[in-house]
All heavy atoms as an XYZ file, in Angstrom:
609
protein
N       0.861     -1.173      0.000
C       0.000      0.000      0.000
C       0.901      1.227      0.000
O       1.879      1.301      0.737
C      -0.891     -0.052      1.230
C      -1.797      1.119      1.435
S      -3.136      1.403      0.291
C      -4.097     -0.056      0.363
N       0.567      2.179     -0.802
C       1.330      3.404     -0.918
C       1.082      4.284      0.306
O      -0.050      4.428      0.766
C       0.914      4.130     -2.198
C       1.771      5.336     -2.483
O       2.692      5.656     -1.747
N       1.463      6.012     -3.565
N       2.122      4.884      0.836
C       2.004      5.737      2.020
C       1.153      6.977      1.747
O       0.478      7.478      2.645
C       3.398      6.143      2.503
C       3.481      6.940      3.799
C       2.931      6.135      4.960
C       4.899      7.358      4.080
N       1.143      7.453      0.510
C       0.397      8.664      0.177
C      -0.919      8.373     -0.537
O      -1.474      9.255     -1.200
C       1.258      9.593     -0.680
C       2.539     10.092      0.000
C       3.352     10.929     -0.966
C       2.222     10.872      1.252
N      -1.432      7.162     -0.381
C      -2.716      6.837     -1.000
C      -3.843      7.524     -0.221
O      -3.709      7.798      0.973
C      -2.929      5.329     -1.020
O      -3.129      4.842      0.284
N      -4.952      7.828     -0.895
C      -6.067      8.505     -0.214
C      -6.628      7.701      0.965
O      -7.061      8.292      1.953
C      -7.121      8.649     -1.310
C      -6.380      8.561     -2.584
C      -5.196      7.694     -2.329
N      -6.575      6.389      0.890
C      -7.073      5.567      1.989
C      -6.233      5.769      3.244
O      -6.772      5.954      4.340
C      -7.052      4.078      1.584
O      -7.780      3.919      0.374
C      -7.644      3.219      2.663
N      -4.923      5.754      3.094
C      -4.027      5.920      4.243
C      -4.124      7.345      4.782
O      -4.205      7.555      6.003
C      -2.581      5.565      3.847
C      -1.616      5.863      4.981
C      -2.485      4.109      3.447
N      -4.137      8.328      3.895
C      -4.228      9.719      4.347
C      -5.549      9.984      5.062
O      -5.594     10.687      6.086
C      -4.067     10.669      3.161
C      -2.696     10.661      2.481
C      -2.726     11.545      1.238
C      -1.618     11.109      3.429
N      -6.633      9.424      4.552
C      -7.934      9.607      5.186
C      -8.025      8.928      6.537
O      -8.570      9.477      7.500
N      -7.490      7.705      6.631
C      -7.510      6.991      7.912
C      -6.681      7.731      8.955
O      -7.089      7.837     10.123
C      -6.995      5.566      7.724
N      -5.551      8.258      8.556
C      -4.730      9.029      9.489
C      -5.438     10.320      9.897
O      -5.363     10.740     11.052
C      -3.376      9.346      8.859
N      -6.129     10.939      8.963
C      -6.884     12.146      9.290
C      -8.004     11.875     10.281
O      -8.261     12.679     11.183
N      -8.650     10.735     10.133
C      -9.711     10.377     11.075
C      -9.116     10.092     12.451
O      -9.670     10.525     13.476
C     -10.504      9.166     10.546
C     -11.332      9.592      9.343
C     -11.396      8.575     11.631
C     -12.002      8.458      8.612
N      -7.991      9.396     12.490
C      -7.367      9.082     13.778
C      -6.854     10.334     14.495
O      -6.920     10.422     15.715
C      -6.213      8.106     13.583
S      -6.748      6.470     13.064
N      -6.348     11.288     13.757
C      -5.789     12.494     14.354
C      -6.773     13.655     14.359
O      -6.401     14.776     14.698
C      -4.528     12.895     13.595
N      -8.023     13.408     14.014
C      -8.986     14.506     13.904
C      -9.234     15.271     15.213
O      -9.424     16.490     15.151
C     -10.307     13.998     13.328
O     -10.890     13.048     14.184
N      -9.221     14.653     16.395
C      -9.398     15.482     17.600
C      -8.300     16.528     17.772
O      -8.577     17.692     18.107
C      -9.378     14.462     18.745
C      -9.809     13.186     18.127
C      -9.255     13.229     16.732
N      -7.047     16.141     17.531
C      -5.948     17.102     17.658
C      -6.026     18.166     16.568
O      -5.786     19.351     16.828
C      -4.609     16.385     17.602
N      -6.383     17.735     15.343
C      -6.500     18.711     14.257
C      -7.636     19.698     14.516
O      -7.509     20.895     14.246
C      -6.703     17.988     12.922
C      -5.536     17.116     12.457
C      -5.924     16.318     11.232
C      -4.312     17.965     12.191
N      -8.741     19.205     15.057
C      -9.876     20.085     15.368
C      -9.480     21.101     16.435
O      -9.783     22.293     16.309
C     -11.068     19.257     15.847
C     -12.252     20.100     16.261
C     -13.113     20.611     15.308
C     -12.487     20.387     17.603
C     -14.187     21.394     15.679
C     -13.559     21.170     17.978
C     -14.423     21.666     17.019
O     -15.479     22.441     17.380
N      -8.815     20.635     17.501
C      -8.422     21.561     18.565
C      -7.379     22.564     18.093
O      -7.306     23.670     18.605
C      -7.907     20.783     19.770
C      -9.012     20.087     20.529
C      -8.499     19.406     21.778
O      -7.295     19.399     22.058
N      -9.415     18.816     22.535
N      -6.593     22.190     17.107
C      -5.606     23.130     16.569
C      -6.262     24.160     15.662
O      -6.031     25.365     15.798
C      -4.522     22.375     15.789
O      -3.838     21.521     16.687
C      -3.540     23.327     15.151
N      -7.086     23.694     14.739
C      -7.615     24.590     13.714
C      -8.826     25.397     14.179
O      -9.033     26.519     13.714
C      -7.974     23.776     12.467
C      -6.796     23.035     11.825
C      -7.296     22.142     10.702
C      -5.756     24.015     11.332
N      -9.644     24.852     15.087
C     -10.874     25.527     15.476
C     -10.739     26.242     16.816
O     -11.019     27.429     16.920
C     -12.054     24.521     15.509
C     -13.324     25.191     15.988
C     -12.256     23.920     14.131
N     -10.317     25.507     17.836
C     -10.284     26.111     19.168
C      -8.937     26.712     19.516
O      -8.865     27.575     20.387
C     -10.652     25.062     20.242
O      -9.663     24.046     20.268
C     -12.014     24.465     19.975
N      -7.871     26.260     18.901
C      -6.539     26.792     19.183
C      -5.965     26.264     20.482
O      -5.019     26.842     21.016
N      -6.493     25.188     21.004
C      -6.039     24.650     22.279
C      -4.793     23.791     22.189
O      -4.140     23.548     23.196
N      -4.452     23.318     21.003
C      -3.276     22.466     20.820
C      -2.360     23.153     19.813
O      -2.822     23.631     18.770
C      -3.700     21.069     20.298
C      -2.486     20.218     19.992
C      -4.602     20.379     21.296
N      -1.051     23.221     20.116
C      -0.125     23.826     19.153
C      -0.080     23.031     17.841
O      -0.307     21.824     17.820
C       1.234     23.763     19.862
C       0.927     23.562     21.298
C      -0.388     22.857     21.361
N       0.234     23.714     16.764
C       0.262     23.102     15.438
C       1.302     21.980     15.359
O       1.052     20.956     14.713
C       0.549     24.168     14.373
C       0.562     23.686     12.934
C      -0.802     23.132     12.551
C       0.963     24.816     12.003
N       2.445     22.156     16.017
C       3.492     21.132     15.973
C       3.010     19.819     16.597
O       3.320     18.731     16.109
C       4.757     21.613     16.697
C       5.448     22.769     16.022
C       4.823     24.114     16.397
O       4.070     24.175     17.396
O       5.053     25.076     15.672
N       2.253     19.925     17.682
C       1.739     18.725     18.345
C       0.720     18.025     17.440
O       0.739     16.801     17.287
C       1.107     19.089     19.705
C       0.403     17.891     20.313
C       2.167     19.637     20.651
N      -0.159     18.788     16.803
C      -1.168     18.199     15.919
C      -0.513     17.539     14.708
O      -0.926     16.447     14.299
C      -2.156     19.264     15.473
N       0.508     18.164     14.132
C       1.183     17.576     12.978
C       1.966     16.322     13.379
O       2.006     15.353     12.624
C       2.132     18.587     12.324
C       1.403     19.676     11.563
S       0.507     19.022     10.157
C      -1.165     19.150     10.705
N       2.560     16.328     14.564
C       3.256     15.133     15.047
C       2.271     13.989     15.230
O       2.546     12.845     14.839
C       3.978     15.429     16.369
O       4.891     16.505     16.160
C       4.732     14.208     16.868
N       1.119     14.273     15.811
C       0.097     13.239     15.990
C      -0.398     12.731     14.643
O      -0.654     11.532     14.475
C      -1.071     13.778     16.812
C      -0.711     13.987     18.255
C      -1.908     14.458     19.049
N      -1.520     14.745     20.419
C      -2.354     15.168     21.349
N      -3.641     15.333     21.056
N      -1.928     15.405     22.563
N      -0.541     13.627     13.672
C      -0.982     13.197     12.339
C       0.062     12.298     11.687
O      -0.277     11.285     11.076
C      -1.285     14.402     11.452
C      -1.737     13.998     10.067
C      -3.022     13.530      9.857
C      -0.869     14.062      8.987
C      -3.439     13.128      8.601
C      -1.284     13.671      7.726
C      -2.568     13.210      7.542
O      -2.977     12.810      6.297
N       1.333     12.646     11.796
C       2.384     11.834     11.181
C       2.494     10.461     11.842
O       2.704      9.459     11.162
C       3.725     12.575     11.235
C       3.813     13.807     10.331
C       5.152     14.514     10.536
C       3.627     13.437      8.879
N       2.335     10.406     13.162
C       2.344      9.113     13.845
C       1.137      8.292     13.399
O       1.252      7.095     13.117
C       2.361      9.302     15.379
C       2.094      8.004     16.099
C       3.692      9.900     15.815
N      -0.026      8.931     13.314
C      -1.221      8.231     12.845
C      -1.060      7.785     11.400
O      -1.554      6.717     11.017
C      -2.446      9.134     12.997
N      -0.376      8.557     10.587
C      -0.131      8.197      9.188
C       0.695      6.916      9.089
O       0.350      6.007      8.332
C       0.580      9.348      8.469
C       0.863      9.166      6.984
C      -0.447      9.220      6.211
C       1.818     10.229      6.501
N       1.753      6.827      9.874
C       2.603      5.627      9.842
C       1.830      4.417     10.363
O       1.903      3.322      9.783
C       3.897      5.865     10.653
C       4.684      4.582     10.816
C       4.750      6.935      9.989
N       1.078      4.587     11.453
C       0.310      3.473     12.005
C      -0.792      3.015     11.048
O      -1.020      1.810     10.877
C      -0.279      3.855     13.358
C       0.732      4.050     14.491
C       0.030      4.530     15.750
C       1.518      2.788     14.736
N      -1.477      3.958     10.405
C      -2.526      3.599      9.447
C      -1.930      2.903      8.236
O      -2.498      1.923      7.731
C      -3.293      4.844      9.024
N      -0.788      3.366      7.762
C      -0.121      2.718      6.629
C       0.264      1.288      6.972
O       0.039      0.366      6.179
C       1.110      3.520      6.216
C       1.965      2.819      5.229
C       1.707      2.607      3.908
C       3.223      2.185      5.496
N       2.741      1.898      3.337
C       3.679      1.626      4.284
C       4.006      2.061      6.634
C       4.880      0.944      4.194
C       5.195      1.372      6.538
C       5.619      0.826      5.328
N       0.832      1.090      8.181
C       1.234     -0.257      8.586
C       0.015     -1.171      8.721
O       0.046     -2.325      8.271
C       2.013     -0.194      9.897
N      -1.057     -0.682      9.326
C      -2.246     -1.508      9.529
C      -2.914     -1.864      8.199
O      -3.285     -3.023      7.975
C      -3.228     -0.776     10.440
N      -3.059     -0.902      7.318
C      -3.714     -1.159      6.035
C      -2.844     -2.052      5.160
O      -3.345     -2.932      4.455
C      -4.070      0.175      5.343
C      -5.163      0.884      6.148
C      -4.529     -0.043      3.913
C      -5.476      2.275      5.679
N      -1.530     -1.879      5.220
C      -0.632     -2.756      4.458
C      -0.692     -4.181      4.976
O      -0.655     -5.136      4.189
C       0.800     -2.239      4.534
O       0.910     -0.994      3.891
N      -0.803     -4.351      6.288
C      -0.905     -5.688      6.859
C      -2.197     -6.369      6.411
O      -2.184     -7.536      6.013
C      -0.844     -5.613      8.384
C      -0.975     -6.938      9.119
C       0.236     -7.813      8.818
C      -1.132     -6.704     10.587
N      -3.299     -5.644      6.452
C      -4.575     -6.218      6.007
C      -4.517     -6.552      4.516
O      -4.987     -7.611      4.089
C      -5.737     -5.254      6.322
C      -7.023     -5.717      5.654
C      -5.932     -5.144      7.819
N      -3.933     -5.676      3.719
C      -3.821     -5.941      2.280
C      -2.954     -7.167      2.008
O      -3.238     -7.941      1.089
C      -3.250     -4.717      1.564
N      -1.915     -7.371      2.809
C      -1.062     -8.541      2.619
C      -1.782     -9.824      3.033
O      -1.597    -10.869      2.414
C       0.225     -8.387      3.422
N      -2.601     -9.744      4.074
C      -3.338    -10.927      4.512
C      -4.448    -11.301      3.543
O      -4.701    -12.482      3.304
C      -3.929    -10.688      5.903
C      -2.925    -10.635      7.049
C      -3.627    -10.255      8.342
C      -2.205    -11.946      7.198
N      -5.110    -10.304      2.979
C      -6.223    -10.568      2.068
C      -5.701    -10.999      0.707
O      -6.213    -11.942      0.110
C      -7.135     -9.321      1.956
C      -8.163     -9.510      0.873
C      -7.793     -9.043      3.287
N      -4.706    -10.330      0.189
C      -4.118    -10.692     -1.097
C      -4.933    -10.180     -2.273
O      -5.959     -9.525     -2.132
N      -4.446    -10.502     -3.448
C      -5.101    -10.093     -4.680
C      -6.310    -10.976     -4.950
O      -6.303    -12.154     -4.614
C      -4.126    -10.200     -5.856
C      -2.972     -9.230     -5.776
C      -3.405     -7.798     -5.984
O      -4.298     -7.553     -6.813
O      -2.849     -6.932     -5.303
N      -7.348    -10.440     -5.589
C      -8.485    -11.295     -5.939
C      -8.080    -12.278     -7.031
O      -7.211    -11.980     -7.863
C      -9.532    -10.300     -6.458
C      -8.764     -9.099     -6.849
C      -7.559     -9.053     -5.961
N      -8.687    -13.457     -7.042
C      -8.318    -14.444     -8.079
C      -8.766    -13.981     -9.461
O      -9.765    -13.278     -9.606
C      -9.058    -15.709     -7.656
C     -10.184    -15.231     -6.814
C      -9.709    -13.967     -6.152
N      -8.015    -14.395    -10.451
C      -8.359    -14.046    -11.834
C      -9.581    -14.855    -12.255
O      -9.739    -16.012    -11.858
C      -7.190    -14.346    -12.756
N     -10.466    -14.265    -13.050
C     -11.631    -15.025    -13.504
C     -11.215    -16.163    -14.423
O     -10.243    -16.059    -15.169
C     -12.475    -13.991    -14.246
C     -11.548    -12.889    -14.598
C     -10.460    -12.904    -13.552
N     -11.951    -17.253    -14.360
C     -11.648    -18.409    -15.199
C     -11.975    -18.101    -16.654
O     -12.932    -17.385    -16.954
C     -12.448    -19.616    -14.727
N     -11.185    -18.655    -17.560
C     -11.429    -18.451    -18.985
C     -12.681    -19.217    -19.392
O     -12.859    -20.378    -19.045
C     -10.233    -18.922    -19.797
N     -13.555    -18.566    -20.127
C     -14.804    -19.189    -20.564
C     -14.755    -19.396    -22.075
O     -14.172    -18.610    -22.803
C     -15.974    -18.296    -20.200
C     -16.060    -18.049    -18.696
C     -17.301    -17.307    -18.393
N     -18.424    -18.228    -18.541
C     -19.294    -18.473    -17.596
N     -19.181    -17.882    -16.460
N     -20.288    -19.304    -17.792
N     -15.406    -20.452    -22.521
C     -15.451    -20.687    -23.961
C     -16.479    -19.751    -24.580
O     -17.398    -19.284    -23.925
C     -15.809    -22.144    -24.249
O     -17.119    -22.403    -23.791
N     -16.312    -19.484    -25.860
C     -17.221    -18.567    -26.539
C     -18.526    -19.230    -26.934
O     -19.529    -18.571    -27.113
C     -16.543    -17.980    -27.790
O     -16.125    -19.057    -28.631
C     -15.349    -17.131    -27.394
N     -18.505    -20.563    -27.086
C     -19.705    -21.287    -27.486
C     -20.424    -21.799    -26.232
O     -19.867    -22.603    -25.484
C     -19.319    -22.462    -28.394
C     -20.553    -23.170    -28.950
O     -21.661    -22.599    -28.860
O     -20.389    -24.286    -29.474
N     -21.649    -21.322    -25.980
C     -22.332    -21.762    -24.767
C     -22.726    -23.240    -24.801
O     -23.023    -23.820    -23.771
C     -23.568    -20.872    -24.703
C     -23.772    -20.361    -26.075
C     -22.420    -20.351    -26.740
N     -22.730    -23.884    -25.954
C     -23.088    -25.290    -26.049
C     -21.942    -26.237    -25.720
O     -22.144    -27.432    -25.558
N     -20.714    -25.722    -25.658
C     -19.572    -26.575    -25.342
C     -19.625    -26.981    -23.871
O     -19.856    -26.152    -23.004
C     -18.249    -25.827    -25.589
C     -17.952    -25.681    -27.068
O     -18.576    -26.408    -27.861
O     -17.105    -24.839    -27.415
N     -19.415    -28.267    -23.612
C     -19.366    -28.676    -22.202
C     -18.071    -28.192    -21.554
O     -17.105    -27.852    -22.242
C     -19.409    -30.204    -22.277
C     -18.861    -30.520    -23.623
C     -19.275    -29.371    -24.523
N     -18.058    -28.171    -20.263
C     -16.859    -27.750    -19.539
C     -15.749    -28.760    -19.798
O     -16.002    -29.963    -19.882
C     -17.159    -27.663    -18.053
N     -14.525    -28.283    -19.943
C     -13.424    -29.217    -20.213
C     -13.177    -30.111    -18.998
O     -13.279    -29.687    -17.861
C     -12.234    -28.303    -20.473
C     -12.588    -27.017    -19.820
C     -14.079    -26.909    -19.890
N     -12.866    -31.372    -19.277
C     -12.582    -32.339    -18.226
C     -11.077    -32.511    -18.159
O     -10.443    -32.828    -19.175
C     -13.271    -33.686    -18.522
C     -12.924    -34.709    -17.454
C     -14.762    -33.495    -18.657
N     -10.487    -32.322    -16.993
C      -9.029    -32.455    -16.910
C      -8.621    -33.918    -17.039
O      -9.338    -34.830    -16.634
C      -8.702    -31.909    -15.523
C      -9.961    -32.072    -14.748
C     -11.082    -31.920    -15.742
N      -7.453    -34.143    -17.631
C      -6.908    -35.492    -17.740
C      -6.272    -35.857    -16.406
O      -5.309    -35.230    -15.964
C      -5.855    -35.565    -18.849
C      -6.485    -35.428    -20.220
O      -7.662    -35.820    -20.359
O      -5.804    -34.937    -21.138
N      -6.860    -36.857    -15.761
C      -6.365    -37.292    -14.467
C      -5.961    -38.752    -14.586
O      -6.736    -39.585    -15.056
C      -7.459    -37.127    -13.380
C      -6.955    -37.615    -12.043
C      -7.910    -35.692    -13.293
N      -4.762    -39.057    -14.168
C      -4.319    -40.439    -14.192
C      -4.950    -41.187    -13.029
O      -5.106    -40.646    -11.945
C      -2.798    -40.499    -14.078
C      -2.096    -39.939    -15.285
C      -0.584    -40.108    -15.152
O      -0.132    -41.010    -14.430
O       0.123    -39.324    -15.782
N      -5.315    -42.434    -13.286
C      -5.906    -43.252    -12.230
C      -4.797    -43.821    -11.357
O      -3.726    -44.190    -11.852
C      -6.734    -44.368    -12.836
C      -7.894    -43.840    -13.647
C      -8.876    -44.950    -13.918
N      -9.960    -44.472    -14.738
C     -11.010    -43.847    -14.258
N     -11.139    -43.633    -12.996
N     -11.983    -43.445    -15.075
N      -5.059    -43.933    -10.078
C      -4.056    -44.554     -9.208
C      -3.897    -46.036     -9.543
O      -4.803    -46.655    -10.122
C      -4.631    -44.389     -7.797
C      -5.827    -43.524     -7.916
C      -6.173    -43.401     -9.351
N      -2.806    -46.631     -9.213
C      -2.603    -48.055     -9.503
C      -3.671    -48.901     -8.817
O      -4.011    -48.673     -7.675
C      -1.209    -48.369     -8.948
C      -0.587    -47.071     -8.619
C      -1.641    -46.052     -8.585
N      -4.194    -49.870     -9.531
C      -5.185    -50.771     -8.983
C      -6.618    -50.339     -9.205
O      -7.550    -51.068     -8.886
N      -6.857    -49.162     -9.775
C      -8.212    -48.696    -10.043
C      -8.508    -48.973    -11.523
O      -7.791    -48.477    -12.385
C      -8.365    -47.194     -9.732
C      -9.734    -46.700    -10.105
C      -8.061    -46.920     -8.279
N      -9.529    -49.781    -11.817
C      -9.807    -50.105    -13.222
C     -10.375    -48.899    -13.964
O     -11.031    -48.041    -13.391
C     -10.829    -51.233    -13.124
C     -11.485    -51.048    -11.796
C     -10.455    -50.453    -10.896
N     -10.130    -48.862    -15.250
C     -10.678    -47.807    -16.102
C     -12.150    -48.088    -16.350
O     -12.593    -49.234    -16.383
C      -9.924    -47.768    -17.425
N     -12.899    -47.064    -16.525
C     -14.345    -47.212    -16.755
C     -14.643    -47.478    -18.198
O     -14.076    -47.085    -19.112
C     -15.076    -45.954    -16.299
C     -14.971    -45.752    -14.815
C     -15.704    -44.492    -14.388
O     -16.493    -43.924    -15.162
O     -15.489    -44.075    -13.275
């Protein structure tokens, strides 16, 4: 996951929103403290989202379909184990 992706930036903004609100609206928190909290939240959100993305993985590719709807599905060639008679 990219560190500057909108998902990571948004998640960090949500996590640091109390400090950002107090900085921008009420002025109760210094700007340096709010930016430090945002940067820490950014790294934590990036790590968490990257971990989830690694656990979930890529979606599987769709199976190739034949163009003729009347064709039956292909049957894979499977060897019979020893001792099993052929049908």
